[in-house]
Structures are given as C-alpha cells and as structure tokens.
C-alpha positions as CSV (number, residue, x, y, z in Angstrom):
1,M,-79.7,-23.2,-59.6
2,F,-82.7,-22.4,-57.5
3,G,-80.9,-23.7,-54.6
4,K,-77.9,-21.6,-55.2
5,L,-80.4,-18.5,-55.4
6,M,-82.0,-19.3,-52.2
7,T,-78.8,-19.6,-50.5
8,I,-77.7,-16.2,-51.7
9,A,-81.0,-14.8,-50.5
10,K,-80.5,-16.2,-46.9
11,N,-77.6,-14.0,-46.5
12,L,-79.3,-10.8,-47.3
13,P,-81.7,-8.6,-45.4
14,D,-85.4,-9.7,-45.4
15,P,-84.8,-13.1,-47.3
16,G,-88.3,-13.4,-48.6
17,K,-88.3,-10.1,-50.7
18,A,-84.5,-10.7,-51.5
19,Q,-85.4,-13.9,-53.0
20,D,-87.4,-12.1,-55.8
21,F,-84.6,-9.5,-56.4
22,V,-82.0,-12.3,-56.7
23,K,-84.2,-14.0,-59.2
24,K,-84.4,-10.7,-61.0
25,F,-80.7,-10.0,-60.9
26,K,-80.2,-13.4,-62.5
27,Q,-82.4,-12.6,-65.4
28,V,-80.8,-9.3,-66.2
29,L,-77.3,-10.9,-66.0
30,G,-78.4,-13.4,-68.6
31,D,-79.8,-10.6,-70.8
32,D,-76.7,-8.2,-70.6
33,E,-73.4,-9.7,-71.6
34,K,-71.4,-6.8,-70.7
35,L,-72.9,-6.7,-67.1
36,R,-72.4,-10.5,-66.8
37,S,-68.6,-10.0,-67.6
38,Q,-68.3,-7.2,-65.2
39,L,-69.6,-9.4,-62.4
40,E,-67.1,-12.2,-63.4
41,L,-64.3,-9.8,-63.2
42,L,-65.5,-8.7,-59.8
43,I,-65.6,-12.3,-58.4
44,S,-62.2,-13.3,-60.1
45,P,-59.4,-14.0,-57.7
46,T,-57.1,-12.0,-59.8
47,C,-59.2,-8.8,-59.5
48,S,-57.6,-6.0,-57.7
49,C,-59.1,-3.4,-55.4
50,K,-59.0,-0.6,-58.1
51,Q,-60.7,-2.8,-60.6
52,A,-63.3,-4.1,-58.0
53,D,-64.1,-0.5,-57.4
54,I,-64.7,0.1,-61.4
55,C,-67.0,-3.0,-61.6
56,V,-69.2,-2.1,-58.8
57,R,-69.8,1.6,-59.8
58,E,-70.6,0.2,-63.4
59,I,-73.1,-2.5,-62.5
60,A,-74.6,0.2,-59.9
61,W,-74.9,2.6,-62.8
62,K,-76.4,0.0,-65.2
63,L,-79.3,-0.9,-62.6
64,A,-80.0,2.4,-61.7
65,N,-81.5,3.2,-65.4
66,P,-84.1,4.3,-65.6
67,K,-83.8,6.4,-62.5
68,Q,-86.3,6.2,-59.8
69,L,-87.1,8.0,-56.6
70,T,-86.7,4.6,-54.7
71,N,-85.3,1.5,-56.2
72,P,-85.3,-1.5,-53.8
73,F,-83.7,-3.8,-56.4
74,L,-80.8,-1.6,-56.9
75,E,-80.4,-1.5,-53.0
76,K,-80.4,-5.3,-52.6
77,V,-77.9,-5.6,-55.5
78,K,-75.5,-3.2,-53.9
79,F,-75.7,-4.9,-50.6
80,L,-74.9,-8.2,-52.4
81,L,-71.8,-6.4,-54.2
82,E,-70.5,-4.8,-51.0
83,R,-70.6,-8.4,-49.4
84,I,-68.5,-9.6,-52.4
85,V,-65.9,-6.8,-52.5
86,P,-64.2,-7.1,-49.1
87,V,-62.8,-10.4,-49.8
88,H,-60.7,-9.1,-52.4
89,I,-57.1,-8.2,-51.5
90,D,-54.8,-5.9,-53.3
91,S,-51.9,-8.1,-54.0
92,E,-49.5,-5.6,-55.1
93,A,-49.9,-3.7,-51.9
94,M,-49.8,-6.8,-49.7
95,N,-46.5,-7.8,-51.6
96,A,-44.8,-4.6,-51.0
97,L,-45.8,-4.9,-47.4
98,I,-44.5,-8.3,-46.9
99,R,-41.2,-7.3,-48.5
100,S,-40.7,-4.2,-46.3
101,T,-42.0,-5.4,-42.8
102,L,-43.0,-9.0,-42.8
103,I,-40.0,-10.7,-44.0
104,P,-37.4,-9.2,-41.6
105,I,-39.8,-10.2,-38.6
106,L,-39.9,-13.9,-40.1
107,H,-36.4,-14.2,-40.3
108,Q,-35.8,-12.8,-36.7
109,K,-38.3,-15.4,-35.3
110,A,-36.7,-18.2,-37.0
111,K,-33.2,-17.5,-35.8
112,S,-31.5,-18.2,-32.4
113,G,-32.3,-16.2,-29.5
114,R,-35.1,-14.0,-31.2
115,G,-38.1,-16.3,-31.4
116,T,-39.6,-19.1,-29.5
117,P,-39.7,-22.5,-31.1
118,H,-43.3,-22.4,-31.8
119,Q,-42.6,-19.1,-33.5
120,A,-39.8,-20.6,-35.5
121,K,-42.2,-23.5,-36.6
122,Q,-45.0,-21.2,-37.8
123,T,-42.3,-18.9,-39.6
124,V,-41.0,-21.6,-41.7
125,H,-44.4,-22.8,-42.8
126,C,-45.6,-19.2,-43.4
127,I,-42.7,-18.7,-45.6
128,H,-43.3,-21.8,-47.6
129,A,-47.0,-21.2,-48.0
130,I,-47.2,-17.4,-49.1
131,F,-43.8,-16.8,-50.8
132,T,-43.5,-17.4,-54.6
133,N,-39.6,-17.5,-54.1
134,K,-39.6,-19.6,-51.0
135,E,-36.6,-21.5,-52.1
136,V,-34.5,-18.2,-51.7
137,Q,-36.3,-17.3,-48.4
138,L,-35.6,-20.5,-46.9
139,A,-32.2,-20.7,-48.0
140,Q,-31.3,-17.3,-46.5
141,I,-32.6,-18.9,-43.1
142,F,-31.1,-22.4,-43.2
143,E,-27.3,-21.4,-44.4
144,P,-26.5,-19.2,-41.6
145,L,-28.4,-21.3,-39.1
146,S,-26.4,-24.6,-40.0
147,R,-23.2,-22.8,-39.8
148,S,-23.9,-21.1,-36.4
149,L,-25.0,-24.2,-34.4
150,N,-23.2,-24.2,-31.1
151,A,-23.9,-26.9,-28.5
152,D,-22.0,-24.8,-26.0
153,V,-25.1,-22.6,-25.6
154,P,-27.7,-25.2,-25.5
155,E,-30.5,-22.8,-24.4
156,Q,-30.1,-21.2,-27.6
157,L,-29.9,-24.1,-29.9
158,I,-33.7,-25.2,-29.5
159,T,-35.2,-22.7,-32.0
160,P,-32.6,-23.0,-34.6
161,L,-33.0,-26.8,-34.6
162,V,-36.8,-26.3,-34.9
163,S,-36.2,-24.2,-37.7
164,L,-33.7,-26.5,-39.5
165,D,-36.1,-29.6,-39.0
166,H,-39.2,-28.1,-40.5
167,I,-37.1,-26.7,-43.3
168,S,-35.7,-30.0,-43.9
169,M,-39.3,-31.6,-44.2
170,L,-40.9,-28.8,-46.2
171,A,-38.0,-28.7,-48.8
172,A,-36.3,-31.8,-48.5
173,N,-34.9,-32.0,-51.9
174,Q,-33.3,-28.4,-51.9
175,F,-31.7,-29.1,-48.7
176,A,-31.1,-32.9,-48.9
177,S,-27.1,-32.7,-48.8
178,P,-26.6,-30.0,-46.5
179,V,-29.2,-31.6,-43.9
180,K,-27.4,-34.8,-44.3
181,S,-24.2,-33.2,-43.3
182,V,-25.6,-31.6,-40.2
183,V,-27.3,-34.9,-39.0
184,A,-24.2,-36.8,-39.3
185,N,-21.6,-34.3,-38.2
186,F,-23.4,-32.2,-35.6
187,I,-26.6,-34.2,-34.3
188,V,-25.2,-37.8,-34.2
189,K,-21.6,-37.5,-33.6
190,D,-20.7,-34.3,-31.9
191,Q,-24.3,-34.4,-30.0
192,L,-25.9,-37.8,-29.4
193,M,-22.6,-39.9,-29.3
194,N,-20.4,-37.4,-27.4
195,D,-19.8,-37.7,-23.9
196,R,-19.8,-34.4,-22.0
197,S,-17.2,-33.5,-19.4
198,L,-18.5,-33.6,-15.7
199,G,-20.2,-30.2,-14.8
200,E,-21.2,-29.3,-18.6
201,N,-24.7,-29.5,-19.7
202,N,-25.7,-33.0,-20.8
203,G,-28.0,-31.6,-23.7
204,K,-31.3,-32.2,-21.8
205,L,-32.8,-29.1,-23.2
206,W,-32.5,-30.0,-27.0
207,S,-31.9,-33.6,-27.5
208,P,-35.5,-34.4,-28.1
209,D,-35.5,-31.5,-30.6
210,A,-32.3,-33.1,-32.3
211,I,-34.2,-36.4,-32.6
212,E,-37.1,-34.6,-34.4
213,L,-34.9,-33.1,-36.8
214,L,-33.9,-36.4,-37.9
215,V,-37.5,-37.5,-38.4
216,R,-38.7,-34.6,-40.1
217,W,-35.8,-35.0,-42.5
218,L,-36.8,-38.6,-43.3
219,L,-40.5,-37.4,-43.6
220,G,-39.3,-34.9,-46.3
221,M,-37.3,-37.6,-48.1
222,K,-40.2,-40.0,-48.1
223,N,-41.1,-39.9,-51.9
224,N,-37.0,-40.4,-52.3
225,Q,-36.0,-42.6,-49.4
226,S,-32.5,-42.1,-48.0
227,K,-30.2,-44.9,-47.5
228,S,-29.8,-43.4,-44.2
229,T,-33.3,-44.4,-43.2
230,N,-32.3,-48.0,-41.6
231,S,-29.5,-46.3,-39.8
232,T,-31.9,-43.5,-38.2
233,L,-34.2,-46.3,-37.1
234,R,-31.5,-48.3,-35.5
235,L,-30.4,-45.3,-33.7
236,S,-33.9,-44.6,-32.5
237,A,-34.1,-48.2,-31.3
238,M,-30.8,-47.9,-29.3
239,L,-32.2,-44.7,-27.6
240,V,-35.3,-46.5,-26.5
241,S,-33.5,-49.6,-25.4
242,E,-30.5,-48.0,-23.5
243,G,-31.7,-44.4,-23.2
244,V,-28.4,-42.9,-24.3
245,L,-25.6,-43.5,-26.9
246,T,-22.6,-42.2,-25.0
247,E,-20.1,-44.5,-23.6
248,Q,-19.9,-43.1,-20.3
249,K,-23.7,-42.5,-19.9
250,R,-23.3,-39.1,-17.9
251,I,-27.0,-38.6,-18.0
252,G,-29.8,-38.6,-15.4
253,K,-32.7,-41.0,-15.4
254,S,-35.2,-38.3,-16.0
255,D,-33.1,-37.0,-19.0
256,M,-32.8,-40.8,-20.3
257,S,-36.7,-41.2,-20.1
258,R,-37.2,-38.0,-22.2
259,L,-34.8,-39.4,-24.8
260,Q,-36.6,-42.6,-24.8
261,L,-39.9,-40.9,-25.3
262,A,-38.4,-38.8,-28.1
263,A,-36.8,-42.0,-29.8
264,G,-40.2,-43.9,-29.3
265,S,-42.1,-41.0,-30.8
266,A,-39.8,-41.0,-33.7
267,I,-40.3,-44.5,-34.7
268,M,-44.2,-44.1,-34.2
269,K,-44.2,-41.0,-36.4
270,L,-42.2,-42.9,-39.1
271,A,-44.5,-45.7,-38.8
272,Q,-47.5,-43.5,-40.1
273,E,-45.9,-43.4,-43.5
274,S,-46.3,-46.8,-45.3
275,C,-42.9,-46.4,-47.0
276,Y,-41.1,-46.5,-43.6
277,H,-43.8,-48.6,-42.0
278,E,-42.5,-51.6,-44.0
279,I,-39.0,-51.5,-42.9
280,I,-39.5,-51.3,-39.2
281,T,-38.4,-54.6,-37.6
282,P,-40.4,-56.2,-35.0
283,E,-37.3,-55.8,-32.5
284,Q,-37.8,-52.1,-33.2
285,F,-41.5,-52.4,-32.8
286,Q,-41.1,-54.2,-29.4
287,L,-38.5,-51.4,-28.3
288,C,-41.1,-48.9,-29.2
289,A,-43.9,-50.6,-27.2
290,L,-41.6,-50.6,-24.0
291,V,-41.9,-46.8,-23.7
292,T,-45.5,-47.5,-22.2
293,N,-43.6,-49.2,-19.4
294,D,-41.1,-46.4,-18.5
295,E,-40.6,-45.6,-15.0
296,C,-41.8,-41.9,-15.4
297,Y,-45.4,-41.5,-15.4
298,Q,-45.4,-38.4,-17.7
299,V,-43.4,-40.4,-20.3
300,R,-46.0,-43.2,-20.4
301,Q,-48.9,-40.6,-20.5
302,I,-47.4,-38.6,-23.4
303,F,-46.4,-41.7,-25.4
304,A,-50.0,-43.2,-24.8
305,Q,-51.7,-39.9,-26.0
306,K,-49.7,-39.5,-29.0
307,L,-50.4,-43.1,-29.8
308,H,-54.1,-42.6,-29.2
309,K,-54.2,-39.7,-31.4
310,A,-52.7,-41.4,-34.3
311,L,-54.8,-44.4,-34.1
312,V,-58.0,-42.4,-33.9
313,K,-57.0,-40.7,-37.1
314,L,-56.4,-44.0,-38.7
315,L,-52.8,-43.1,-39.2
316,L,-51.2,-46.1,-37.5
317,P,-52.1,-49.9,-38.2
318,L,-53.4,-52.1,-35.3
319,E,-50.3,-53.4,-34.4
320,R,-49.4,-50.2,-32.7
321,A,-52.5,-50.5,-30.3
322,H,-50.5,-52.0,-27.5
323,T,-52.5,-49.7,-24.9
324,R,-56.0,-49.6,-23.9
325,L,-56.2,-46.1,-23.4
326,C,-59.3,-44.9,-25.2
327,L,-59.3,-48.2,-26.9
328,P,-63.4,-48.4,-27.2
329,K,-63.2,-45.4,-29.1
330,N,-60.5,-46.6,-31.5
331,I,-62.7,-49.7,-32.0
332,S,-65.9,-48.0,-32.8
333,I,-64.3,-45.8,-35.3
334,R,-62.7,-48.5,-37.1
335,R,-65.9,-50.5,-37.2
336,E,-67.7,-47.5,-38.4
337,Y,-65.2,-46.7,-41.0
338,I,-65.4,-50.4,-42.5
339,K,-69.2,-50.2,-42.3
340,Q,-69.3,-47.1,-44.4
341,N,-66.1,-47.7,-46.8
342,P,-65.9,-51.4,-47.9
343,V,-62.1,-52.4,-48.1
344,A,-60.2,-55.0,-49.5
345,T,-58.9,-57.8,-47.6
346,E,-55.4,-56.8,-47.1
347,K,-56.5,-53.4,-45.8
348,L,-58.5,-55.1,-43.0
349,L,-55.3,-56.2,-41.4
350,S,-54.8,-52.5,-40.4
351,L,-58.4,-51.7,-39.8
352,L,-60.4,-54.6,-38.4
353,P,-60.0,-54.4,-34.4
354,E,-59.6,-58.2,-33.9
355,Y,-56.6,-58.2,-35.9
356,V,-54.6,-56.5,-32.9
357,I,-54.7,-60.2,-31.5
358,P,-51.6,-61.6,-33.4
359,Y,-49.6,-58.4,-32.7
360,M,-50.7,-58.6,-29.2
361,I,-49.6,-62.2,-28.8
362,H,-46.3,-61.8,-30.6
363,L,-45.4,-58.7,-28.5
364,L,-46.3,-60.6,-25.2
365,A,-44.3,-63.6,-26.4
366,H,-41.1,-61.4,-26.6
367,D,-41.7,-59.4,-23.2
368,P,-38.5,-59.2,-21.5
369,D,-40.2,-60.3,-18.3
370,F,-41.5,-63.4,-19.9
371,T,-38.7,-65.8,-19.2
372,R,-39.8,-69.1,-18.2
373,S,-42.9,-70.6,-20.4
374,Q,-44.2,-72.8,-17.5
375,D,-44.0,-70.3,-14.7
376,A,-47.4,-69.7,-13.2
377,D,-46.8,-66.4,-11.8
378,Q,-45.6,-65.3,-15.3
379,L,-48.5,-66.8,-17.3
380,H,-50.8,-65.2,-15.1
381,D,-49.3,-61.8,-15.6
382,I,-49.6,-62.8,-19.6
383,K,-53.2,-63.4,-18.9
384,E,-53.9,-60.3,-17.4
385,C,-52.2,-58.5,-20.4
386,L,-54.3,-60.4,-22.8
387,W,-57.5,-59.8,-21.0
388,F,-56.8,-56.3,-20.7
389,M,-57.4,-55.9,-24.6
390,L,-59.7,-59.0,-25.0
391,E,-62.2,-57.6,-22.6
392,V,-62.7,-54.7,-24.9
393,L,-63.0,-56.8,-28.0
394,M,-65.4,-59.1,-26.4
395,T,-67.8,-56.9,-25.0
396,K,-71.6,-57.6,-25.4
397,N,-73.2,-56.1,-28.4
398,G,-69.8,-55.0,-29.8
399,N,-70.1,-56.6,-33.0
400,N,-67.6,-58.9,-32.4
401,S,-66.8,-62.6,-33.4
402,P,-65.5,-65.0,-30.5
403,A,-65.1,-67.7,-33.0
404,F,-63.2,-65.5,-35.4
405,M,-60.6,-64.5,-32.5
406,K,-60.4,-68.2,-31.3
407,K,-59.6,-69.2,-35.0
408,M,-57.0,-66.5,-35.2
409,A,-55.1,-67.9,-32.1
410,E,-55.3,-71.3,-33.1
411,N,-53.8,-70.4,-36.5
412,I,-50.9,-68.8,-34.7
413,K,-49.8,-72.1,-33.3
414,L,-49.5,-73.6,-36.8
415,P,-46.4,-71.2,-38.1
416,R,-43.1,-70.3,-36.2
417,D,-41.9,-66.9,-35.0
418,A,-40.4,-65.2,-37.9
419,Q,-38.3,-63.2,-35.5
420,S,-36.5,-66.4,-34.6
421,P,-37.9,-69.4,-36.4
422,D,-35.1,-71.7,-35.3
423,K,-35.2,-71.1,-31.8
424,S,-37.3,-74.0,-30.0
425,Q,-37.5,-71.6,-27.0
426,T,-39.1,-68.8,-28.9
427,N,-41.5,-70.9,-30.6
428,E,-42.5,-72.4,-27.2
429,K,-43.2,-69.1,-25.5
430,L,-45.4,-67.9,-28.5
431,Y,-47.4,-71.2,-28.7
432,T,-47.8,-71.0,-24.8
433,V,-49.1,-67.4,-25.1
434,C,-51.6,-68.5,-28.0
435,D,-52.9,-71.3,-25.5
436,V,-53.3,-68.7,-22.7
437,A,-55.3,-66.6,-25.2
438,L,-57.6,-69.5,-26.1
439,C,-58.0,-70.3,-22.5
440,A,-59.4,-66.5,-21.9
441,I,-61.3,-66.5,-24.9
442,N,-63.1,-69.8,-24.4
443,S,-63.8,-69.3,-20.8
444,K,-65.6,-65.8,-21.6
445,S,-67.9,-66.8,-24.5
446,A,-70.2,-69.6,-25.3
447,L,-69.9,-68.5,-29.2
448,C,-66.3,-69.9,-29.6
449,S,-67.4,-73.3,-30.5
450,A,-69.0,-71.9,-33.8
451,D,-67.3,-71.9,-37.0
452,S,-65.3,-68.8,-37.7
453,P,-67.3,-66.6,-40.6
454,K,-63.8,-65.9,-42.3
455,D,-60.3,-67.5,-42.3
456,P,-58.0,-65.1,-40.5
457,V,-54.8,-63.8,-42.3
458,L,-51.8,-63.6,-40.2
459,P,-49.0,-60.7,-40.8
460,M,-46.1,-62.4,-42.5
461,K,-43.4,-60.1,-41.0
462,F,-44.1,-61.8,-37.6
463,F,-45.1,-65.2,-38.6
464,T,-43.7,-67.8,-41.1
465,Q,-45.6,-69.5,-43.6
466,P,-47.1,-72.8,-41.7
467,E,-45.7,-76.1,-42.9
468,K,-47.8,-78.5,-44.7
469,D,-49.6,-81.3,-42.7
470,F,-48.3,-79.6,-39.5
471,C,-50.6,-80.0,-36.5
472,N,-50.1,-78.3,-33.1
473,D,-53.4,-79.1,-31.2
474,K,-51.4,-79.9,-28.1
475,S,-52.0,-77.4,-25.2
476,S,-48.7,-75.9,-23.9
477,I,-50.2,-75.2,-20.3
478,S,-51.2,-78.0,-18.1
479,E,-54.7,-78.6,-16.6
480,E,-53.8,-77.4,-13.2
481,T,-52.2,-74.2,-14.7
482,R,-55.5,-73.5,-16.9
483,V,-57.5,-73.8,-13.6
484,L,-55.2,-71.3,-11.8
485,L,-55.3,-69.0,-14.7
486,L,-59.1,-69.0,-14.7
487,T,-59.9,-68.8,-10.9
488,G,-56.7,-67.7,-9.5
489,K,-56.7,-70.9,-7.1
490,P,-55.0,-74.1,-7.6
491,K,-57.0,-77.3,-8.9
492,P,-58.3,-79.2,-5.7
493,T,-56.6,-82.5,-5.3
494,E,-58.7,-85.5,-5.2
495,V,-59.1,-87.3,-1.7
496,L,-57.6,-90.8,-1.7
497,G,-60.5,-93.3,-0.9
498,A,-64.2,-92.6,-0.1
499,V,-64.9,-89.8,2.4
500,N,-67.5,-91.4,4.5
501,K,-66.3,-95.1,4.0
502,P,-65.2,-96.5,7.6
503,L,-61.7,-97.6,7.7
504,S,-61.0,-101.2,8.7
505,A,-59.4,-101.8,12.0
506,T,-55.7,-102.5,11.6
507,R,-55.0,-106.3,12.3
508,R,-52.4,-106.8,14.9
509,K,-49.5,-108.8,13.8
510,P,-49.5,-112.1,15.7
511,C,-46.6,-112.3,18.0
512,V,-44.2,-115.0,18.0
513,R,-42.8,-116.8,20.7
514,S,-39.4,-116.7,21.1
515,T,-37.0,-119.0,23.0
516,D,-34.7,-118.2,25.6
517,T,-31.6,-118.5,23.5
518,E,-33.2,-116.0,20.7
519,T,-34.3,-113.6,23.3
520,G,-31.5,-113.9,25.6
521,S,-33.7,-113.5,28.6
522,N,-34.7,-115.6,31.8
523,V,-38.3,-115.9,30.8
524,N,-39.6,-119.5,31.6
525,G,-40.1,-121.4,28.4
526,N,-43.7,-122.4,29.5
527,S,-44.8,-118.8,29.8
528,E,-46.8,-116.8,26.8
529,L,-46.6,-113.2,26.2
530,N,-49.9,-111.6,26.8
531,P,-51.3,-110.2,23.8
C-alpha cells in the first residue's frame, strides 16, 4: 500500500508534501464510508460525466469542513480528483455521436471507390472492436460488397477484397458459408483460373489481395478447420511452383513473381498456426522456400523480411529459417528464450537453433538444381549453402555444440527420406548432403570428436523411423571430392618413383646378325653391324 501511495504522490505537484496529504486522504477514506463509496463510484468505468461531477463536488464539500482561509490538503485532493475525472467518457453521448456520424463514414471507407485498402482494414477492425451489435454492422458491409464484386473494373476491386478478407477473419463463423461461396465461385474459378482475353487487364492489381482473402478466411476458421484447407494449400503451392493457374498463362514475369510472393507468404502465414503447420507437406514447404530464389530482387527481399519478422517473434518453427537474413539475431533471441523459459523436449525442436540442421539438409537434398549426387560442382554449391548457415551456428562463444550438430547429421544417415522412402536416388542424395555437412562441421571445429551432450530428435515428418541394426557409416563422397570441397583444389596425385632417385640407363637390345636370305640384302656374310 505504501508503494501505491508513493506512486500517486509522484504525480502531484511538490511530491514531498503531497506524500503527507495522500496519507491523510487515505486515513479519511478509511474513517468515512460514505466518502469512500463516492470515490469508488468516481473511478468506476460505468461512471458517467454527470455522476463524476456530483461525486467531485460532494468529496470537496466534505473535505472543506471545517472551513479554513487556506486549505492545502483540499487543494491537493482537488488536483488529484481533476486528474481522475477527464478519463471518464460519457458513453451515452458517444453512442449517439457514433450512430449519427461515425457509422456512415465507416461504411463508406469499407466500400469500393470510397476508401483506400488500409482504411477498409482499419474500418472493419474498428467496427469489430467498439460496437456491441457488430454482427449487424459487418453484415451491412459484407452483403452488398459480396454481391457487387466485378473483375471488369479491377482498380475498384482491391478495397472490397480487403474489407471482405478482414470480415471473414474476424467473424468467420457468422460468414462461413457466404465467404466459402465467394472463394469458390469468384476468387478461384472466375479469377485465378480464368484466362483473360488479349488486351484485358490480367488482374495484376488485385490477385495478391484475392489470395490474402483465402488466408484470412482460413485463419478465422482455425478453431473449426474447414475441409477446404488442404485445397487452399495445394492451390498456393501450385501458384508458387508455376506462378499462374490459367491454361494459356497470359501473364508477365513480374506479375507472376508477385503471385508467387503472395502464395508463398500465404503458406508462411498459415504455418504460424499450429493447426495448419501440421498439415503443410514437405513438398509445399520446399516450394515455399524457393521464393527466396525468385528472379525478382524485390520479391526475395520482401519474402525474407516477412520470414525474419515471424522468426524473431517466435511465430514460426526453425524449419522455416532457410535464409540467413538477420540469423544471428534469431539465434540469440531463441537461446535467451530457452535460458529464461525451460521448455519440454518436444518444444526444443522449434526453438533450439541447432535443430535447423535436419530441415536444411532435407531441403538441400530436394534442391531442383541438385541432380547428380557425385557431381563436384553441385556438391560444392551444396557445401556453400550448408556453410552459409553452419558458419553462424558455429561462431566462437556462441554457446553452440559442434558435437551435437555432428551427431545430428550422423543420425540423419540412419533413417530414410520420408518424402520418398522407397526411392534409392532420393535417399542417396540425402546421405550425400549429410556427408557434405559432416565434412564442413569436422573441418571447422576440434570439438566434434567429443561425445554429444544429448541425443538429437529428428522430425518424423521428414525422416522415417530408423531400422534396427542398420548402420550407414560409409561416406558417400570420395576422398578426392572431400579435399576439393575443403580446399577448392583437387587432391594432388602421387608421383610414381622417388623424385631424386637417378634413373638407370636403358639397356640396348643386342643386335642379332641376320643372314642374306633373311634380310634380302647384298651385305657380306663376314661383316658385322656396328653397334
């Protein structure tokens, strides 16, 4: 209690003297029950402006008796009450003002051509936050907008789509059926999968907003998962893979990149929710990662920034950390979080920085450019990608464990690739990437020979259960390739024979005398060939 009194006194003029007056006011309130009830009413959230005025006058009148020429105590209490009164709002007056002025403005901003997309978003959230009859207000916006969607005027389509996608997220249960109809009939069939004739606008202005509507609808339905979730994820994966869903693909490369960015961002947004993260397949995860390799620099930059933002807030598990943008900050945040918040082993899979290694190895094993597991140039690229991440994980004084990382890479060589467990080529590529990772880890740390402090746990979505008594200690890369990866130079070939040893003279083959008959010459038989 004393601490609270000191806090109040600090906010009054001359805190030293105010401290004594605050203590006295507390004593008066303890002795006078009626005065205390007046103050409780004054600070109540339900107190109207009229009631507040009455309470202040009654408290001041009570403290003014007996009347004095100067009353510093009363002045301090009045000042304190004045600091309290202005925070009260006349709810009745505000409701009348909202009904007469604010509602028409909000409805205008949420509709086509009368507000920007940002204003539409804020309008929907404002209505959802301050209105008691928000269902009625949102319905008055949703119904006319859903009926008036017209793709022939794309520049007037963005604001309605933004309004609809935020309504579908905030009031998912109320608009579940109509939103599903809009998504199926307008967004997917009529727009994303509909070829435009030549010369018409190809939808580049609004297609990303259409994809966002799909995502926000699913986010609103996360507590009551829709059967359309898998279809939406497949749709987004197709967009990331091909950039367009129409048959004739009448779309420019820049617009295709924007669609791929929107689709990749959609998958990343859904992955932040545990209910959707579990159903995202490894193939969809790999397609999402390929957005960081887009030809357009702005697409790569925007996607990496969104990814970094989600990782820093611990909204995404480590498997999404397929870029090193601001990676040191991500690692330090996760290590500090683990230090301050002891977590269970299963939670470590998404928090401990070293657990990015299994996802990184699996992702590189499925790199579309990795086609030959023994190609030196391709293996060099794989090593560079691995070291791009391992270098940050293995920094000095980084509280890391090279032995743990080595053990993790060794453990990956025991199971098979869960994505294609029966394909020998797929498993061979996986084991080859593991050996390249082991090569890089062993070459950069002398602590790898130590025992791992704990046994790593592998994500079963990406790796099968290891078979009993299976051993895979054979390296998939040759010694020559290993040297080439570490030094960038081929292994020097051994010179045959001693370098400084004198070579013996070559013995001449004795010349055999030939007869005239054998040689067919006229040389005398008694003569000999000079050596």
